[in-house]
N, C-alpha and C positions, 0 to 999 in steps of 0.2 A: 237110559239104564238099566234096558235088560238084560244087561250079564249082570246084575245082581241074581237074578234069581236063576244062574247056571254056575254058581259057585260051586267047585266039589267041598263039599263037610271033611272035618276034622275032627279023630275025637279027641275027649280029655277036654280040661278046660285051665286056664291059666292061673287057679289057685290063689287070686287074690282075695286077701281080708276085704271086703267093703266094706268104708266108713260114709253112709249118706251124708252124715255132715260136712264131708269133703266136700261132697256134688253140693252141700248150700254156702260153703265157703266161697268155691268157683262161681254159682251167683251174684255175691258179693261181692265179687272181682270183677263179673262182667258186666251188672246192670249199670255201674258209672263210669266201665269205657263207653261204651257206646251212647248214654247220653251225653257226655263229653265231644263225644266224636259228630254226633247230632247237632251241637252247638245251641240248646236250646232258647231261645230269649227269654226267658221267664221271667228272670228279675229286673225287665229292661224294656221301655216302651222306645230302645233306639232298634233299628234291622239294619244289620248288616256289619260292618268291620268292629262300628263301638258297642255291638251290642255284649250282653253279662250272659252269658251261657249258666244253664242249672248245671251245680257240678263240676265246678270252675276247677278241681281237683281232680277231674272223675281217673285221669290218667293214672294215677297209683294203682288200680285195679290189676294193668301187668308188674308191679309188684309184687304184689301178692299172688300171682300167679305163679310166678317165680318163687315164693319161697314152699308153693304147695308142690310146685316139678322135682325142686331140692330133696322136700322131704318124703314123697314118694317112690321118687326113683334111691334114693340111700336106703330104702328102707328095705325096697326090692332085691336091692346087688348085696347089700351086707348079710340079709339073713340065708341068701341062697350061698355066696360067699362063707359066710360061717359054717352053713350046714354039706359047706364041698360039693354043692350041687350048681353053678351056678357057671352059665357058660351064656360066652360073648354072644353064638349067634345065634341063642333063642331072646336074648336080649335086645338085638338089635332086631328080631324077626316081631318082639313085642312093641317095637317103638315104628317099623313100618305098618303092623295095622292100623297102629292107633291116629299117625300122623299122616302118611299119605294118601291114604282115597281122598279126601274131603279134600286135603289140600291140590292134588290135583285135578280133581271136577272144578273148582276156584278159578285155579288159573286156566285152563282148558276155556271155560266160559268165560273170563274174561279175556281171553285174548280175541274170543269171537266176538264180544259185547266190541272192543279194540278196532276191530275190523269195522265196524256198521257205523262208529261215533266219532274216531278219532280221525287226524289225520297223518298222513307219511309218517310227519319227525314226530308225532306225539306218539303214533304206532311204533315206533324205532325204540323209543324208554322205555315201552311195556313190557317190547321182548325183553329188553336188557335189565330191568328187574327180574323179569318171570326167571331167566339164566341165571341170573345172580340167589337168586332165594333155592332153587335144584342145586345148586352148586352150595349153599347153605352158607352164602355171605351175603344175604339183603345186608346186614345192618353194615357191613365194609362197602356196598355200595351207595346208598344215604347216606353214607356217612362224608362221600366223596361225590354225590350229585345235588346234595340237600342245601345250593347257596343261594347269596343276593338276589342273583338272577334266574333261577330256576325258576321252573313253573313252580305256584303256590304247591304245597305239602299236601291241599286236599285235593290239587290234581293230579295226585300220583296212586293208580288205584291199588298199586303192591308196594306201598310205602308201610305198613303194619303187619310184612313180612320180619321187618328189622327184629322183630322181640324172637320169634321163632328161631332166626336164624343165631342170637343168642342160646337161644335151648338146646337146639341142632348141635352147634358147639360144645356148650357143655354135655350133652349125649357122650358125644363120640368121648372126650377127656376123661370126663367123673368116674365111671365103668375103670378104668384101665389103676387110675388115681385109686379105689375104694382097695380093689385087688392088690397092686403093689405096696398098698398102705397093711393090707391085712396079713400078707405074705413074708412082708420084711420085718416086720414088728418081733422083740420076743413075745413067746404066750405068757408069760406071766405077769407083761407089762403092757399089754398089747390096748387094753382099752384106757389106761391112762396117757400113751402117748398120743395113741390116736386123737384122745381128746386134743390134748394142747398143742394138735399140729395142727389140726381142723378151728382149733381156736386163733393160730397165727395166720392159717391162710384169711381166715375172715377178715382179720384187721391190715391185715396187709392189703387185700382188695379195696378195706372202705376205706383208706387212707390212700388211695391210688383216686378214689372214688370221689373227695373232697380234695383232693388236689387237682382232679381230672374238673369238676363244676369250675373253680377258679381260673382256671390256667388254659384247660381244652374243653370247654364245655360240652362241644360235639362229639367229641372224641369219651369222654366222659358219658357221656346219654349212650350210645351207641358199642359201643364195645364193650367184650365179653372180660377183661380186667378187671371193667370198674364194675361188672354188674353180678360179677361170680358171688361176691362176700353174699349177697340174695338170696342166689339157689344156697350159698355153705351151709346157712344160716340153718335151712329147714332141713340141710343135710347132717348138719350135727344134731340138731334138733331128733332126729330121727334114731343115730345113733345111742343119743343116751334111753332112747325110749323104748328101744333094744337092750341094751346089756347096762342098764342101770331103772331098766323097767318099776324094781318091788320102790325104789327110793323116789321115781316119779310119782309113782302112784300116790304114795304117803306122803308127799311133798304138797301136792296138788287136790286132796283130797277134801269135800265137806268143802266150806264155808272160803277155803284157800282158792280152792278150783272153780267155783263162783263167782269170786274178785276178779280170776286170771280172765273170764270168757270177758265182762265187759270192762277190763280195764283195755283188753285188745278187740274191741271191739270201735274201743272211743278210738284208741291208736291208729286202726283202720280209717275210719269213717271219719272223725274230724279234720283229716290234709284234704279228703273229698270236698269240702268248702271251703276250707280254709286258704288253700295251696290255686295257684291259674296257672297258665304259662310263660310268667315273668318272674316265677320263683326257681331259685336255683334248686337244680333239682340229677340225680338221686342227691348223691352227698349225706348230711345231716338232715337233710328233711327228709328221707327216706327209711330214718329211724323208727318214728313210730308207727309207719305201717307196715315195717317186716316185722318188728317186735310184736306189731300189734296181732298178726296174723300168728305168730308163732305161740303167741298163748292160746289163741282162740285152735290151731293146731291141739296143743297140748292136757289144754282143760277136755278139749270134745273128745280125746281118746281114750279117756276114763268114764266107768261107769258109773250111773247114781247123776251124773250132773244134770239136774233141770234147765240148766242157763243156755246148756250148747243145745239142748234138743229143741231151741227156735231155730235153729240151720237145718231139721230135720222135717219140718212141713213139707209138702207137696209140691208147692208150687216153684219152694226155692231150690228143692231138691232136682225139679223138673227143668227149670234153667240151668243149672250146675249139668246137668248131664247132656244138653245142647249146648254149652260153652264154647266149645272148641269150634264148631260149625260154626255157631254165631261171631266168633271171633274175626274166621275165615269170611265169611259173607258181608256185613254188615259193610264193614269200611272201603270195600270194591265199589259196592251198590250207592252209600253215598259218596262219592268219589265220582264215578261216572254220573251222576245225576248233574252235580254238581259244575261236568264239567258240560254237559247238554243246558245248562242252564247259565254257565260263563262266567259264576260267579262264586265265589269260596263260601258262604254265610247259608244257612235253608232257613224259611220260612217257619213257626213254631209248628204250622198244619202240616208243610212238607216234612220236618223231622220224624213229626210222629209217626205218618204213614210208612217215611220207612225203615223205623223202628220197627212197628209190626210187619211188615213185608219182612223184614231182614230174619223177624225170630219165626215165619211160616217156611221159609227156603231154609234155614237151621232145623226145624222140626226135618223139613223132606231131609236135607244131609245126614241126618242124624239115623233117621229110619230107612234111607234105600242106599247113601255111601258107606255110611262110617261101620255100623253094625254088622253090615253081611259080612265085608270085611276082616272087621275083628274077632267075630264068633264063628262064622262055619267056614271058613276056607283054609284049605289045609297050607302048611307050610312052603311047598313049590308054589303054588298059585302067589301067595306074599309075594313071594322074592319072585316071579317073573314079571306081577304085576311092576312090583317094585322099578325091578329096571326098564322092564319097556315102557312102562308109562312115561318113568323117567327120559328115557332116549327120545319116547315122540316129540316130548314137550318140548327137551332141548333143539331138537330137530326144528319143531316151528319156527321156536324161538330165535336160531341162528339164519334159518329161512328167511326172515322178516326182516331181522337184521342185512342179510345178504342184499337182499331186495330194495335198501334204500327207506323200508317200510312199506306194507300192504295196508291198502284199506277202499274201502267201499265207495267212499264219497271223494267229491269234485275238488281234485289238486289246488291247495293254496297257490293263488302267483306267487311266483319267485321270490318277489321281493318279500311277501312276509311269511315266507315256508317255513319260519320259526323267531324263534328268539335271537339268536346268534348268529343270522342275517339279518333282522331285522338293526342290531346293535353295529354288526359291520362296519368301519371307521376307519381306512387308512392314515395314519399317522406315524412320523420318526420318531422313534424315541432312543435318547442319546443320553451321556452321563454329564450330568452338569458341576461341576465346581463349588463344594459348598452343599450340596442335594447328594452327599452319597447314600442315603439308602437304598436309593433303586434308580431307574433310569424313568427321563421324565420326557414325556410327548410335548414337541415342539411344533407348530407349525405357524402358517406364514411365509416371511423370510425366514431367512437366517441371523440365529438370536446374537454373536457376535455384531453383525450387520446392518442389523434392518435401524431404522431411523428411531421406531420406536417399540419398545418393548414393554410385553403385560402379561402382568399373569394371572391366571383363570383359578381360582384357589376354591375348593368344594370336594361336594360324592358326587355320584352317579350322575345326578341333577346337573355337575357342573361339565359332567363328559356328554351328557346331550344335548346342553347348549353349545357347545363347544364348535361342531358344524357352522352354526349359526351365526358365530363370531367371527370366524374363519371364511365365510363368506362376505357380509357385510363389510370386514377391515380387507378384504380381497383389491389388492392392486394400489394400497395403500404403503408399504414401504414397512411393514411393521410383524412383528413376533411375538406371538403367545406361547406363554411356559404352561404346562396343563399341569396343574398339582389337582391329583385323586385320592379317594378316599381318607377323606380327611373334614368332616364336618365342620365348619370355619369354626364356630361358636363352641365347640367342644376341646377341651384345652386339659379335664383330667384334674382340675386344679379348684378353679371355680363351679366349673360345672361337666356334669359327670353323666352318664348314659348304661340304664342299667336294661340288658338287653338279654332275654330269655335266661333270666336268673345267674346272667355273669358279668364280670366287668372286663372282660376281655377286649372285647370291643371299644370300650372304652379309654383303657391304657395304650393302644394301641393306635386310637386317630390323637390321644393326648403327646405322644409322641412323636408322629408328623405332623401336629402343629407346632410343638414347639421349635423342628426341625425348621419349618417354612419361616413363622415370624424369626425365628436366630437367622437366616438367608435376607429376608426382608430387611431386617436392622442395618444388614452389613452392604448391603447392593443397592441401598433404596435411591441414589443416584444414579443406578442403571435401573430403573423402575421407573417405565411413566405411566403405568396406572394397574390398579390389584379392583379383578374383577373376584365377586362372591356368590356362588349359588349353592344350595342346598336342599334338600326334602322338608323346608323347613317345620311342616304341620307334620310331617310321619314322626318326629323326635319326642314332640312336647309329653305325651305319654310317658316317654322314657326318664325324663331327666330329673336330678337332683344333686346336690352339693352332697351334703353329708350322712342322710338318713335315707335310702334307696325306698321305704314304705313311705316316705312324704312326697308319693308322686299327685300331679294331677293335670288336666288342659292349663289350668290356668296359670301353675306356676311354672309351668315347661315354656309358656309364653314367656315369662316375666324370665325363664333362666337363658332363652336364646339370645332376649334381649342382651343382657345382662353380657352376655359371652361376647355376642357382636361387638357390645360397647367396651368389651375391657381390650378386645384386640383392635381396636379402630385406636382407643386412646395410648395404645403402646407401637402404633406409626407414626412416620413422619406427618403431622400434620399437614403437608404441603401433597403427598400424594392421595392424588383422587382415587376414591373408594368406588366402586361400581355396584351395586346389591340388586342380583335378580331375584325374585317373585317366585315363586311358584308358579309354572304350568296350569291350568284345569286339571283337576286330575280326575279323571277317571273313577275309578276306586273301583273299575272291575273290568276281564279282558276284552274288549273291542275287536278285538283282530279279525273275527270270523263273520266282522261286516262288511267283510268287503266281498260275500255272497249275498246277493239280489233275494234271496228268500229268508235271509238271517235280518235284512235290512226292512224286511216287510214283518217280521213277529217280534223284531227287539226297537221299543221307540225310540233305546240313545244313543243308535245306528244315523237317525238323522238330527241328533245333536243332546250335548247334556242342557238338561234343564240350569238356567241362571241361578234363579234361586236354590238350586240343592250347591251348585258348585261356588255361591256368595256363603251360604251356609257354612263351609269347609275352610274356606280360603280368608273372608272378612277378615275374621278378629285377627290373625297371625299379621294380613297386610297392611290393617290398618297398626298394628305394633311397630311393623317396621317404617311405616311412613311418619310416627312418632320417632324415632330413633334419627331415620334424616334430618327431621329437621334442628335437629342437637347438635348435629357436626356442619360442617361449613363443607369441606370436604369430600359430601357423603351423597351419590344420589343415586334412585331407585326405579327398575323396569316392573310395573302392575303388570304383566303374561293375562291376566282375568280381563282387566280392563281394555288391554288393545286386541285381544282375541275374540271375546263375546259379544255379543250382543246384547242390546235387553232381555230378550228371554230364551237365548241357549248361546252355547260353545261347538265350535264346527268339531268334527271328530274326521275329517276329508282334510287333503290339501289337492287340489289337483285331481280332485275323484280317487287319494288314492290314501290308504288308513293312516292316522296321523299319530296314532301310539304302537309303541311295540308293547305295552303288559298295562299294568295296573295305573301304574305313576310314572312311566318314561317318555318321550317321545320316542320316534325312529331316530337311528342314526344315518340311514342309508337313504337319505333322500338323493334326488334329481335338483340338478339347480336350477330348474324350472321352482320346482318346490322349496327349494329354499331362497329364492328371488322372493316369494308370495309370503311367506312365512316373516322375513327380514323388514318385507315391505310393512306387515301388519302391526312389526311390534316398534315398527321405526328405529331400529335398533343400529342399523346407523348412522344415522345423525345422532342419536340419542350421544354413542361412542367417542362420535369425532368431538361433540359438543366439547364432550367431558373432560377430552383431551387436549383440547384448547384452552381448557378452563375456563369456563362457562357452566360450571356446576353451581 
């Protein structure tokens, strides 16, 4: 940081009217974001994936930041445009001063930490995310990368850059929109037309957001067109407060201003406690937050409002001043710690400690990095710094990608190098008559000529059982059709799934369910056995019938059985059905157990405690067993009983790690590993017995 003290000074100031209440509002935005990301288990005795975090809707703080950004940027640009002093060069200079120094420092530090803590493939992912952030495209990058088989989002140190990318794209677009709007609008109708044009833009973007939440939730979350209305609302407020200053002052003076402030505070803060990660967002759920922030900004800009002075108290203003650095620093810090611990959750003391450390580092960043460049550097230094720093980070990122990852850690064994490698399993895919939606994987013998034909129907857990089924039936003149991405119990009629605030998954699963059910009814004489597999326990918190708010684990287990019973009841009663219960789920990543030092320090590497596994699986396995007893043609494989001893469940097979992630087996097993697993499960004997009619 020595370079800070040698920055050439420039004369003059940015001539910005300072409002301390806006810094206080920034504090109201950043505090819930940081606490939410820490997932502090304040209201739950559970530790881990089921812990109930304090401020479960704290993510709405990002939306408050969007409103503030739209308000400030529009105020700045519109005042200068109307005064005839606006300069694109000066505008982007200010953005560079404000954003780039701390951002570059965070990225450089993260790359350094990554070299020390990450393995080569993980380092490649980090470098790619840094490069995308430098291109103002982090939101696009993570839209493409965050999927079911990607690393948990908690293990992505650059994920928080998605919101910065949205703002950066806004900064690129908005000055041209405002300048063009001002230039092209007739002089005497400028205010009215500008107001209605802004309102139309807000309605259009909000409508897109509502549609996106329902039909394309990931796009609706990450992309600027679906978020633009939040920034534009702040911009429209700025326009109104500048062009209609007298009317605004009159309308929110006295008690009306006080009421506006408190209504706005409730609108912003209530969703922080009511919403959670399952809520559909942004869409309608973002309305109270966005317009709450608008009311607080409007009332805070008027003199004499006592309530709005609450936002100007010292601690809030201080936190608001460091909020940008705090936002940049806290997430990579949390993420690298989670990577080091190899779990997605934080214990209470860990979360509190990391929050305190984030604040300390943010203070250092604010005083040593942000302010010197923002207030002391000359224009030439700013542009040289922006260009050279960006090029340096891009070259570092490209170098890491070109080298296939750079890491000081001992390389992972080839078979466990990445999830992509561990999930690799060759399977012939082809079109099947009656299943037109996509090609399907068929393994074993030819489907047309095989003596026995079997359908393996399920989600990704059906996919990780597929290599075991293939090995168990090898040399038996049998063919297996794998119907994937279709949880057998979810038909989107009697059983639906609410996932991340959307029904998109449930709707797609329902279509695939109906397609396979129709095909089985048509071809039941050609199918000799049906295998069903699913991440049964992973769905129970998400299942519902009519009201998505009425969800619980107990009801989810009931609906799982209802869905399976309905499916089995619709099939030929003579068709043998074989249900795979889940493999023992670690619910943490254990791939680093391949290293001896990790095995010594992590007790889970020696085996998963049976008591812990039973707490997770026993209720569902008991329900599945009761289901089996209701149908003469149904049998079940209890993998926990087969694989585990009374004390522990293994995490290795033939000296190699068993799991690819927190709840999936590897698929790139050697033949000897498959033989061990098939033997322990008794899979060959059970399948052959069912095929012979010994259900």
